[in-house]
N, CA and C atoms as an extended XYZ file, in Angstrom:
348
Properties=species:S:1:pos:R:3:atomname:S:1:resname:S:1:resid:I:1 pbc="F F F"
N         0.824       -1.145        0.004 N   UNK     1
C        -0.009       -0.009       -0.014 CA  UNK     1
C         0.880        1.247       -0.044 C   UNK     1
N         0.426        2.291       -0.637 N   UNK     2
C         1.185        3.548       -0.701 CA  UNK     2
C         0.364        4.661       -0.001 C   UNK     2
N         0.970        5.306        0.922 N   UNK     3
C         0.349        6.421        1.628 CA  UNK     3
C         1.108        7.729        1.319 C   UNK     3
N         0.420        8.854        1.428 N   UNK     4
C         1.027       10.159        1.184 CA  UNK     4
C         0.939       10.958        2.452 C   UNK     4
N         2.018       11.638        2.838 N   UNK     5
C         2.054       12.511        3.994 CA  UNK     5
C         2.862       13.732        3.649 C   UNK     5
N         2.432       14.844        4.237 N   UNK     6
C         3.133       16.133        4.084 CA  UNK     6
C         4.164       16.285        5.233 C   UNK     6
N         5.255       16.888        4.945 N   UNK     7
C         6.298       17.198        5.902 CA  UNK     7
C         6.728       18.638        5.758 C   UNK     7
N         7.161       19.276        6.852 N   UNK     8
C         7.822       20.550        6.816 CA  UNK     8
C         9.169       20.268        6.122 C   UNK     8
N         9.831       21.353        5.617 N   UNK     9
C        11.033       21.242        4.856 CA  UNK     9
C        12.189       20.639        5.691 C   UNK     9
N        12.354       21.028        6.960 N   UNK    10
C        13.505       20.501        7.725 CA  UNK    10
C        13.438       19.041        7.953 C   UNK    10
N        12.319       18.386        8.411 N   UNK    11
C        12.277       16.926        8.578 CA  UNK    11
C        12.343       16.261        7.198 C   UNK    11
N        11.795       16.886        6.175 N   UNK    12
C        11.887       16.285        4.868 CA  UNK    12
C        13.356       16.177        4.374 C   UNK    12
N        14.084       17.230        4.599 N   UNK    13
C        15.571       17.246        4.285 CA  UNK    13
C        16.308       16.157        5.041 C   UNK    13
N        15.954       15.987        6.309 N   UNK    14
C        16.632       14.975        7.137 CA  UNK    14
C        16.273       13.562        6.735 C   UNK    14
N        15.064       13.328        6.229 N   UNK    15
C        14.713       12.027        5.750 CA  UNK    15
C        15.521       11.797        4.450 C   UNK    15
N        15.604       12.790        3.592 N   UNK    16
C        16.342       12.636        2.319 CA  UNK    16
C        17.800       12.385        2.530 C   UNK    16
N        18.409       12.993        3.567 N   UNK    17
C        19.845       12.798        3.753 CA  UNK    17
C        20.168       11.633        4.690 C   UNK    17
N        19.108       10.941        5.207 N   UNK    18
C        19.296        9.761        5.973 CA  UNK    18
C        19.485       10.005        7.469 C   UNK    18
N        19.462       11.271        7.883 N   UNK    19
C        19.667       11.528        9.340 CA  UNK    19
C        18.394       11.331       10.167 C   UNK    19
N        17.261       11.210        9.523 N   UNK    20
C        15.981       10.933       10.206 CA  UNK    20
C        15.395        9.689        9.557 C   UNK    20
N        15.293        8.625       10.351 N   UNK    21
C        14.752        7.339        9.859 CA  UNK    21
C        13.514        6.965       10.575 C   UNK    21
N        13.056        7.740       11.531 N   UNK    22
C        11.796        7.476       12.219 CA  UNK    22
C        10.889        8.706       12.205 C   UNK    22
N         9.743        8.597       11.581 N   UNK    23
C         8.787        9.716       11.549 CA  UNK    23
C         7.805        9.557       12.661 C   UNK    23
N         7.520       10.608       13.399 N   UNK    24
C         6.623       10.596       14.546 CA  UNK    24
C         5.249       11.156       14.104 C   UNK    24
N         4.222       10.352       14.449 N   UNK    25
C         2.879       10.797       14.094 CA  UNK    25
C         1.877       10.330       15.161 C   UNK    25
N         0.690       10.945       15.122 N   UNK    26
C        -0.386       10.487       15.940 CA  UNK    26
C        -0.844        9.154       15.360 C   UNK    26
N        -1.241        8.206       16.154 N   UNK    27
C        -1.649        6.899       15.690 CA  UNK    27
C        -3.168        6.913       15.505 C   UNK    27
N        -3.595        7.808       14.690 N   UNK    28
C        -5.065        7.973       14.433 CA  UNK    28
C        -5.576        7.084       13.355 C   UNK    28
N        -6.770        7.305       12.904 N   UNK    29
C        -7.382        6.480       11.868 CA  UNK    29
C        -6.635        6.460       10.526 C   UNK    29
N        -5.875        7.545       10.247 N   UNK    30
C        -5.180        7.610        9.017 CA  UNK    30
C        -3.855        6.779        9.081 C   UNK    30
N        -3.279        6.628       10.265 N   UNK    31
C        -2.029        5.874       10.420 CA  UNK    31
C        -2.216        4.424       10.824 C   UNK    31
N        -3.331        4.117       11.455 N   UNK    32
C        -3.516        2.680       11.915 CA  UNK    32
C        -3.461        1.653       10.856 C   UNK    32
N        -3.819        1.919        9.579 N   UNK    33
C        -3.747        0.924        8.599 CA  UNK    33
C        -2.321        0.618        8.045 C   UNK    33
N        -1.388        1.503        8.397 N   UNK    34
C         0.014        1.318        7.882 CA  UNK    34
C         0.641        0.084        8.464 C   UNK    34
N         1.294       -0.653        7.573 N   UNK    35
C         1.947       -1.915        7.997 CA  UNK    35
C         3.388       -1.922        7.506 C   UNK    35
N         4.235       -2.732        8.189 N   UNK    36
C         5.630       -2.918        7.706 CA  UNK    36
C         5.592       -3.431        6.266 C   UNK    36
N         6.382       -2.893        5.386 N   UNK    37
C         6.411       -3.206        4.032 CA  UNK    37
C         5.652       -2.178        3.106 C   UNK    37
N         4.758       -1.408        3.743 N   UNK    38
C         4.070       -0.384        2.961 CA  UNK    38
C         5.025        0.794        2.619 C   UNK    38
N         4.547        1.607        1.697 N   UNK    39
C         5.310        2.739        1.267 CA  UNK    39
C         4.652        4.071        1.665 C   UNK    39
N         5.503        5.035        1.969 N   UNK    40
C         4.957        6.348        2.275 CA  UNK    40
C         5.696        7.366        1.366 C   UNK    40
N         4.904        8.171        0.687 N   UNK    41
C         5.406        9.201       -0.123 CA  UNK    41
C         5.312       10.509        0.603 C   UNK    41
N         6.472       11.110        0.949 N   UNK    42
C         6.522       12.365        1.695 CA  UNK    42
C         6.631       13.507        0.693 C   UNK    42
N         5.822       14.559        0.925 N   UNK    43
C         5.875       15.791        0.105 CA  UNK    43
C         6.221       17.019        0.958 C   UNK    43
N         6.985       17.848        0.410 N   UNK    44
C         7.268       19.211        1.066 CA  UNK    44
C         7.378       20.129       -0.130 C   UNK    44
N         7.678       21.377        0.238 N   UNK    45
C         7.954       22.369       -0.805 CA  UNK    45
C         9.275       22.119       -1.560 C   UNK    45
N        10.075       21.208       -0.929 N   UNK    46
C        11.399       20.796       -1.498 CA  UNK    46
C        11.304       19.735       -2.572 C   UNK    46
N        10.179       19.005       -2.531 N   UNK    47
C        10.004       17.872       -3.470 CA  UNK    47
C         9.230       16.728       -2.878 C   UNK    47
N         9.515       15.611       -3.413 N   UNK    48
C         8.834       14.313       -3.014 CA  UNK    48
C         9.819       13.209       -2.843 C   UNK    48
N         9.676       12.421       -1.843 N   UNK    49
C        10.565       11.263       -1.600 CA  UNK    49
C         9.692       10.064       -1.221 C   UNK    49
N        10.085        8.922       -1.726 N   UNK    50
C         9.365        7.666       -1.392 CA  UNK    50
C        10.199        6.837       -0.395 C   UNK    50
N         9.476        6.335        0.649 N   UNK    51
C        10.115        5.531        1.646 CA  UNK    51
C         9.401        4.240        1.854 C   UNK    51
N         9.954        3.244        2.466 N   UNK    52
C         9.294        1.988        2.811 CA  UNK    52
C         9.328        1.857        4.374 C   UNK    52
N         8.204        1.424        4.881 N   UNK    53
C         8.062        1.201        6.353 CA  UNK    53
C         8.854       -0.080        6.732 C   UNK    53
N         9.782        0.050        7.659 N   UNK    54
C        10.473       -1.160        8.096 CA  UNK    54
C        10.100       -1.582        9.565 C   UNK    54
N         9.542       -0.673       10.304 N   UNK    55
C         9.050       -1.007       11.669 CA  UNK    55
C         8.079       -0.007       12.150 C   UNK    55
N         7.231       -0.373       13.055 N   UNK    56
C         6.294        0.556       13.722 CA  UNK    56
C         6.389        0.420       15.234 C   UNK    56
N         6.557        1.588       15.918 N   UNK    57
C         6.639        1.622       17.375 CA  UNK    57
C         5.448        2.352       17.914 C   UNK    57
N         4.585        1.704       18.604 N   UNK    58
C         3.341        2.275       19.089 CA  UNK    58
C         3.382        2.517       20.557 C   UNK    58
N         3.023        3.738       20.987 N   UNK    59
C         3.088        4.160       22.344 CA  UNK    59
C         1.822        4.898       22.767 C   UNK    59
N         1.644        5.023       24.059 N   UNK    60
C         0.463        5.781       24.567 CA  UNK    60
C         0.595        7.252       24.301 C   UNK    60
N         1.784        7.801       24.347 N   UNK    61
C         2.026        9.205       24.172 CA  UNK    61
C         3.478        9.462       23.780 C   UNK    61
N         3.787       10.731       23.494 N   UNK    62
C         5.171       11.060       23.079 CA  UNK    62
C         6.158       11.002       24.290 C   UNK    62
N         5.659       11.143       25.502 N   UNK    63
C         6.511       10.986       26.715 CA  UNK    63
C         7.118        9.558       26.696 C   UNK    63
N         6.258        8.613       26.478 N   UNK    64
C         6.710        7.175       26.416 CA  UNK    64
C         7.607        6.960       25.232 C   UNK    64
N         7.247        7.436       24.083 N   UNK    65
C         8.069        7.286       22.903 CA  UNK    65
C         9.439        7.901       23.080 C   UNK    65
N         9.513        9.147       23.565 N   UNK    66
C        10.816        9.834       23.728 CA  UNK    66
C        11.712        9.103       24.718 C   UNK    66
N        11.131        8.409       25.737 N   UNK    67
C        11.966        7.704       26.735 CA  UNK    67
C        12.389        6.344       26.216 C   UNK    67
N        11.877        5.889       25.050 N   UNK    68
C        12.159        4.565       24.545 CA  UNK    68
C        13.032        4.586       23.254 C   UNK    68
N        12.658        5.384       22.272 N   UNK    69
C        13.362        5.338       20.989 CA  UNK    69
C        14.592        6.186       20.989 C   UNK    69
N        15.474        5.869       20.079 N   UNK    70
C        16.736        6.587       19.759 CA  UNK    70
C        16.358        7.891       19.125 C   UNK    70
N        16.421        9.027       19.823 N   UNK    71
C        15.942       10.268       19.245 CA  UNK    71
C        16.796       10.785       18.108 C   UNK    71
N        17.994       10.282       17.930 N   UNK    72
C        18.800       10.716       16.745 CA  UNK    72
C        18.179       10.066       15.516 C   UNK    72
N        17.460        8.999       15.614 N   UNK    73
C        16.749        8.422       14.448 CA  UNK    73
C        15.460        9.180       14.146 C   UNK    73
N        15.044        9.980       15.137 N   UNK    74
C        13.817       10.767       15.011 CA  UNK    74
C        14.089       12.156       14.495 C   UNK    74
N        15.315       12.457       14.166 N   UNK    75
C        15.636       13.730       13.538 CA  UNK    75
C        16.406       14.748       14.429 C   UNK    75
N        16.682       14.321       15.663 N   UNK    76
C        17.494       15.201       16.520 CA  UNK    76
C        18.919       14.960       16.300 C   UNK    76
N        19.718       16.023       16.202 N   UNK    77
C        21.142       15.864       16.085 CA  UNK    77
C        21.734       15.541       17.501 C   UNK    77
N        22.847       14.938       17.664 N   UNK    78
C        23.432       14.623       18.959 CA  UNK    78
C        23.505       15.844       19.907 C   UNK    78
N        23.823       17.014       19.351 N   UNK    79
C        23.881       18.224       20.204 CA  UNK    79
C        22.554       18.775       20.577 C   UNK    79
N        21.416       18.258       20.010 N   UNK    80
C        20.111       18.693       20.352 CA  UNK    80
C        19.442       17.783       21.440 C   UNK    80
N        20.063       16.644       21.707 N   UNK    81
C        19.425       15.640       22.557 CA  UNK    81
C        19.125       16.149       23.983 C   UNK    81
N        20.055       16.945       24.512 N   UNK    82
C        19.808       17.383       25.899 CA  UNK    82
C        18.611       18.297       26.011 C   UNK    82
N        18.177       18.958       24.924 N   UNK    83
C        17.032       19.807       24.905 CA  UNK    83
C        15.760       19.102       24.374 C   UNK    83
N        15.944       17.926       23.798 N   UNK    84
C        14.768       17.215       23.172 CA  UNK    84
C        13.712       16.935       24.228 C   UNK    84
N        12.501       17.184       23.891 N   UNK    85
C        11.399       16.966       24.842 CA  UNK    85
C        10.137       16.496       24.057 C   UNK    85
N         9.351       15.657       24.720 N   UNK    86
C         8.121       15.191       24.108 CA  UNK    86
C         7.122       16.422       23.928 C   UNK    86
N         7.353       17.491       24.667 N   UNK    87
C         6.555       18.704       24.490 CA  UNK    87
C         6.797       19.318       23.135 C   UNK    87
N         7.945       18.987       22.442 N   UNK    88
C         8.155       19.447       21.061 CA  UNK    88
C         7.017       19.025       20.114 C   UNK    88
N         6.441       17.878       20.416 N   UNK    89
C         5.405       17.334       19.502 CA  UNK    89
C         3.975       18.022       19.808 C   UNK    89
N         3.864       18.705       20.889 N   UNK    90
C         2.570       19.404       21.152 CA  UNK    90
C         2.279       20.464       20.104 C   UNK    90
N         3.259       20.877       19.403 N   UNK    91
C         3.068       21.895       18.370 CA  UNK    91
C         2.206       21.219       17.246 C   UNK    91
N         2.278       19.936       17.109 N   UNK    92
C         1.481       19.173       16.115 CA  UNK    92
C         0.274       18.486       16.654 C   UNK    92
N         0.479       17.923       17.834 N   UNK    93
C        -0.585       17.029       18.405 CA  UNK    93
C        -0.770       17.367       19.866 C   UNK    93
N        -1.998       17.736       20.265 N   UNK    94
C        -2.247       18.093       21.680 CA  UNK    94
C        -2.155       16.842       22.539 C   UNK    94
N        -1.984       17.080       23.853 N   UNK    95
C        -1.984       15.948       24.838 CA  UNK    95
C        -3.338       15.170       24.812 C   UNK    95
N        -4.405       15.912       24.578 N   UNK    96
C        -5.733       15.281       24.486 CA  UNK    96
C        -5.760       14.274       23.266 C   UNK    96
N        -5.234       14.685       22.090 N   UNK    97
C        -5.206       13.816       20.929 CA  UNK    97
C        -4.276       12.644       21.172 C   UNK    97
N        -3.156       12.834       21.869 N   UNK    98
C        -2.223       11.772       22.163 CA  UNK    98
C        -2.902       10.735       23.051 C   UNK    98
N        -3.648       11.200       24.048 N   UNK    99
C        -4.308       10.287       24.952 CA  UNK    99
C        -5.459        9.557       24.216 C   UNK    99
N        -6.091       10.228       23.311 N   UNK   100
C        -7.231        9.610       22.584 CA  UNK   100
C        -6.753        8.520       21.613 C   UNK   100
N        -5.670        8.764       20.891 N   UNK   101
C        -5.222        7.846       19.782 CA  UNK   101
C        -3.909        7.121       20.068 C   UNK   101
N        -3.089        7.634       20.906 N   UNK   102
C        -1.726        7.062       21.002 CA  UNK   102
C        -0.879        7.681       19.902 C   UNK   102
N         0.421        7.246       19.839 N   UNK   103
C         1.335        7.816       18.884 CA  UNK   103
C         2.156        6.662       18.296 C   UNK   103
N         2.751        6.974       17.177 N   UNK   104
C         3.530        5.924       16.486 CA  UNK   104
C         4.801        6.519       15.937 C   UNK   104
N         5.865        5.741       16.090 N   UNK   105
C         7.150        6.034       15.385 CA  UNK   105
C         7.215        5.134       14.165 C   UNK   105
N         7.267        5.661       13.046 N   UNK   106
C         7.271        4.885       11.798 CA  UNK   106
C         8.728        4.857       11.239 C   UNK   106
N         9.403        3.673       11.368 N   UNK   107
C        10.790        3.555       10.911 CA  UNK   107
C        10.753        3.307        9.399 C   UNK   107
N        11.658        3.977        8.689 N   UNK   108
C        11.610        4.056        7.243 CA  UNK   108
C        12.947        3.793        6.629 C   UNK   108
N        12.982        3.272        5.440 N   UNK   109
C        14.142        3.267        4.583 CA  UNK   109
C        13.804        4.024        3.326 C   UNK   109
N        14.827        4.755        2.828 N   UNK   110
C        14.679        5.574        1.665 CA  UNK   110
C        14.581        4.744        0.423 C   UNK   110
N        13.622        5.021       -0.473 N   UNK   111
C        13.528        4.290       -1.772 CA  UNK   111
C        14.020        5.223       -2.877 C   UNK   111
N        14.044        6.482       -2.680 N   UNK   112
C        14.500        7.447       -3.676 CA  UNK   112
C        13.455        8.472       -4.036 C   UNK   112
N        13.677        9.316       -4.966 N   UNK   113
C        12.714       10.326       -5.364 CA  UNK   113
C        11.581        9.682       -6.152 C   UNK   113
N        10.404       10.197       -6.041 N   UNK   114
C         9.248        9.619       -6.650 CA  UNK   114
C         8.323       10.683       -7.225 C   UNK   114
N         7.735       10.347       -8.341 N   UNK   115
C         6.686       11.229       -8.873 CA  UNK   115
C         5.432       10.441       -8.994 C   UNK   115
N         5.265        9.301       -8.279 N   UNK   116
C         4.086        8.489       -8.300 CA  UNK   116
C         2.913        9.205       -7.716 C   UNK   116
């Protein structure tokens, strides 16, 4: 299955250069059907990139996710780790939505540029 998701330019750039291999999302009705082996086409103002899902990490909230996953795979550089906080994700998803749906870390491998 192929899914499409929008990304801001900075995380898009990090996925393209391989420094971000886990995308963090709300585990809502749009993300629950995603399975290992599926493809995700990410779009930003910089272009389009196609990835394949290699693992899914499901948690109750970003607090749990941040305390479990390697945050360098989630797009943080080593010098940003001391300031990394699950509160960073509240800019996208409220605590209420996190409690309602849970959250997911989608591990990806790059397939290349795509115009599919």
